[in-house]
C-alpha positions, 0 to 999 in steps of 0.5 A: 478790174473784173475776174472770172475763172476762164477754162484753163487746162489743168496744170497751166497755173501754179497750184498749192500742191506745186509750192511749199505749203508750209511756206504759204501757211507761215505767210498767212500766219504772219497776218493772223490767218490760218490755212485749212487744207481741204481734202482732194475732191471735197468742196471748198468751204467759203469759195466764191467761185467754187471748183478749185478756188480758195474759200474764206470764212472768218480768219481761215483760208480754205484750199485744196492741193489743186487750188491756184496759188493766185486764188489762195493769195487773193482770198488771203488778201481780202482778209488782210485788207479788212479790219479785224472786226470785219474779218471775223464776220466774212463768209465767202464774199469779203468786200463790195468796195472797189478800193479794197478789191484793187488793194487785194489784187495789188497785195496778192502780187506783192505777197507772191514774192514772199513764197519760194518758187512763186514770185510776182511775175509768175503770179501775174501770168497766172492771174491773166491766164485765169481771166483777171481783166484790167483796162490796160490789158494785162495784170503786169501793165495794171501793176506797173502803170495803173495801180497807184491808187491801190499801192497808196491805199495799202501804204495808208493802211500800213500794209505796205511800206513806202518801198512797196514791201509788205508790212506784217503786223507785230 
């Protein structure tokens, strides 16, 4: 799987400003993460791709109102899959592990169901529109038929239960 930003018309993907920000903030907080809102037009600290893409520094996900929800959840997912000692050291780039990247992609899809008005179907469509590429041709096909390794990794690391629901730290 490889991801890179495609040229998308503004408004074609769901953005932070389109959803209940408090719900996103509360979801991240369940994992000990914070959402830092960056003023419109300002650079996003810790953004790997730049532009409107979310950034990560330590346990903070940085995003603007125009940040795509899939980007916010992806970057949060990177922090969630990391052990606390590694999370504290993150700045911009969270992993070079294929297993962690796959787990992050899977987890962001599952977490979309936790946000009112988002859901996994919309998130997967937005991931495809952005430019994620999976060998089966779409995010939905990957999730349904080629992501068992990511699912198992998340279960083994106690981030998903056996039914595929997120497990939140207590």
